[in-house]
N, C-alpha and C positions, 0 to 999 in steps of 0.2 A: 646303175646301183642306186645311186643317192637319190635319184627321182623315183625310183620303183619304191625303197625305203620309207618318203617322204609321204606318196601315196598311198602305200601301205597305213601306214599310222594315222595318216589325216582319217580312211574308209572306218581306222578302228574308233577314234575316237566321236565320228560321226554316229555310229552304230551304238556304241557307249551311250551317246548323250541321250539320242532318240530313246533307247534301253529305259535310261536313269528319269528321263522326264516320265515315261509311261509307267514306269515304278512308283514314283514320287504322287503321282495324280489318282492313281488305285490305290495308293497308301492311307491317302488322306480322307476316305471313306468311297462315294460311289464315284466314278468320273468322270458323270452327266453333271450330279452336284455339285462336285469342286468345280470344274469349267462353267457353272454357272455362277457360284460365290466369287469366282476371280473375275468374270465378265461384270457383274454386278458392282463389284470393288470398281476397276476400273471406271463404267458407264457413271458411278457417282462420283468420284474423287473430285476433294473440294480444290476449286478451283487456288484459291488462293496460297494454300500452302503447296500446289505445284508450281505455280510462278517462282516462291521462295525458293523451289527445291531447283528449279530451272536456272535461276538468278547465281545461286549457290554451284551447280554443276559448271554456267560458264564461268564463273570466277578461277575455278580449281583449274580448267581449259588455259586462263591468261597467266595463270601461276606456271603451269608446265611450262607455256611457251616459253616464260618469260626463264627456267630455270634453262631451254632447250639451248638458251642465248647466253647466259652463263657459264654453261658447260662447252658451248665451241671451239674453245681457248683461241688457237692462230687463222681461225678461219670464223668471225664471229655471224653471227645471224642475225638479221635484221628481226624485229618483233614481228611487225610485218609480214613475215616471211613465216615466222614460227606459228604464229598464230593459225592462219587458216592448216598449215599442214600437222599442227597439232590436234585440231577438230579432226582432221580424216583420219590422222591416226587411230584418237581413240572410237571413232565409229567404225572404224573396218576392226578394230578388237572386237567388239562386237557380235560382227557380222561374219568374221573369216575364224576356220578352226586354228587351233594349237600354234597362237600368236605369230601368223604370216604377218599381223599388223606392223611386226616390229623390220620386217626384212624390208617390207614396203615402204616403211619410214625410211630406213636407212637407202633405200631409193632416191625416195624424194627428196631427201637434203642433198644427194649428188646432183640431181635434176634441179631443182628449185632454189637450193643455197650453197651450192657448188663447193659441198662439203666434201672429199677423197671418200671411199668404201670405210677406209680404217678407222678412219677419226669419224666418222658417221655413227660407225658400227661402237665405238668407245664411248660416245656420247648418250648411245642409248644406254650399252650397258652400265655407266655409270648412275644413271638415271634409274633403271631398275634396282641396284644394289643400294642407293640411296630413299630407294621407295621402301626397300625391304627395312633397311634401318628405322625410318619414319614410323610404316606398321608396327615395327617392335616395340617403338617406344611409346606411341599413342596407344596402341592395345595395351600395353602395362600399365601405364599410367589412369586409365579406363576402369581397367580390372581393379585396380589396387582402391579405386572410390567406390567396388563393389565390396568384394570382399578378397584377401589374400588367399593362394592356392600356388599350384605348381605352375598355372598359365602366366603368373607375374614373374616368373626367373625363365621361364623358354622364351617369353616375349621380351622379356630385357637381354638373354643372350643372343638372341636374334641381332638385335640393333649390335651388343658388341662383336659378333661375326660380320658382319655389315660392314664397322668402319673398318676391323681389321683388313677386312678382302679387298678391301680399297686399294691401299698402300702393296699389297701383295699382286693385282693386278700386272703389273708389266713385267715382274719375274713369270709367272705364270705364261706369259702370251710371249714374251722373249726364249722362253723354255721352247714352245712348241714351235717357235719361228727355228729354232737352231736343228729341230728335229726333222723340220720338214724340206728344211736347205740341205740337212746331209741324204735324205734318201731323196727327194727331188730335184735337188739344184735352186739355183737362183729362177725363180715363178711367181705368178701375180699375188698367189695367196702366201710366198714369203714375204712379199711390199706390203699387201695386208696387216699381217701380222707384226711386220716391225711399225706401221701407220699405228695399229691398236696399241702395242707396248710404249709406243713416245707418246701416244694420246692421254692416257690411263695414268701416265705419271704424275705424282700432288708432288710437284717443285715447288720451292719458296714462293716464285710469282704467282702460282693458283691457289694459294692456300688460302685467299680471301675468298674468292669463289668458289672454292669447295662448302667453305661455310657456309658463303650463302646462298648457293644450291642444296646445301644440308637444311639449314630454316625455311626456306622457301618449300621445301617437300615435306616437312612437319607441317607446317601451316597446311598445305595443301589436301592434307591427309585427316585432318580433323575437319575443314569446310566439307571436306566430300564426306565425312562420315555425319555431319551434320545435315548434310542432304538426304542420306538415308532416313535420318531420323524427320525431314521432312517428309518425305514419301508416304512415311509410314503413317504421321498424321494423314496424307493426303487421303488413304484407303481405310482411313478412321481408325486406326490402330493406333491408341492414346491410352499413357498411363503408365506404359513400361519406365521403369529407372533408364536412363540415356548410358551406364556402362552394358547393360546389358544389349542396346541396338548398336553401341560402336563395337562392341566385342562379334556378334552375329555379321555386320555389314562389315567389317576388318577380313573377318574369316571368307565372307563371298567375296571381295576384292580381291585378295590374296590366290583365289581360285582363278580370277580373271588373268591375274598374272602369272601365272603358268600356261607352259604349253600343254595343258591335259582337258582342253573344253571341244566341245563340236560345232558344229554351225548356230550360230547365232547364240553360245553359249547355254543353250537350252539345256537342265539337265542338272549341271554339273555346278552352274553358278548356285541352283535352288541347292542342291545337296548340300554347299558350303553353307549355304544361310540355316539350313535344318541343325547340320551340327556348330553352326556358331551359337544356336540358342538352347539345344541340348545341353553345352559345355557351362550355360550360364544359370542351367535347373529349369529353360523354358522348352516342354515339349508340343505340347498339343493348342490346347484353345489361347487365343490372343485376346486382351481387352476391344472389345468392339467388332467380335463373335465372328473374325476370319482364324482358321486355323495357321499355323506357321508356314506349312505349304502354301497354302491359299496367298497368304500374306509375301511368300517368298515370289510366286509367281508375277504377283503384281506389281508389286517392286519393279522386280526385274524388267517387265512390259515398261513401264514408265521411264525406269533407265536408258532402256533401248531405245526407246521413244525420242528421249531428248538426245542421246548421242546420237540418231541419224539425221536428227534435225537441223544441228551444228555441222555435222559434217558436210551435209549440203550445202550448208553454210559456206564451209570452208570450199568445198568445189567449184562451188557459182563467183566465189574472191577469187581465185587462180583464175578460172575463166576471163573475168573481167581484166584482170592482169596484163593476161596472156595479151587478149585483145589492145589493149591498152601499151602494149610493147614495154610493158614493167617489169617482166619476169627475163 
């Protein structure tokens, strides 16, 4: 039954992504001219800004890998283990629909870093919440730099709710564990829920690692938003206030973090991009000649290419280590 529901949801989002992609490409003008503009922008992309974007993207992955190491508690992950796993996870997030990459990451943690399923899942969940907190904080700060408005309070509230939820997670998992135990008795699910409950506790010994992980999250998010800034510059979009770019990019990345996108994240990511720019008052043409939609697809394709390139590097690293017997 669960498998059928997952398959159905996957198909729904694949179809939805295709429909949204078609709608956005048509909405920007004639589909043919829109595609020509996108491919022209990609073909004429500024190499220097692309290199800067790639370096920033690689740096965000290093920071994420470092954060996995910090959050792994009693089952420490070495940095040389978490780096390739992070690259693979990020690449899969771009390729696979409905956040199946997170499930894959938990399996990768178990296989290559010996993390029990519950601890691996807890690490991913804690990191996701910290991403939401960091996103709310950075987005609120960038929007304040432009002008005040309701979004500032929404973003700040997201950060506060995220912080609060960090401390309530053990209670939630403990409650679910008791419910499952009462209905199904001792089983694998109960064991995993118990591991989740224990691994999400913010104990006295874990307070400092949590603060470090939170600081890494905010740093990583800030660098990633500058990556989007560089990608826009590479396709000729220059002169936009940085707070507008940050806002649109943050909403785009938030869409990537939610289990709502289809294959290659096409359509849904661009919809977030359009919504983000609309929120800042930009709806049509951008400096440099591209429309918001054309720039969105251009940036997305470049972002996807960088993610896949680093993912291939991560896979190669695991294969080499496997041949040397270091895994």
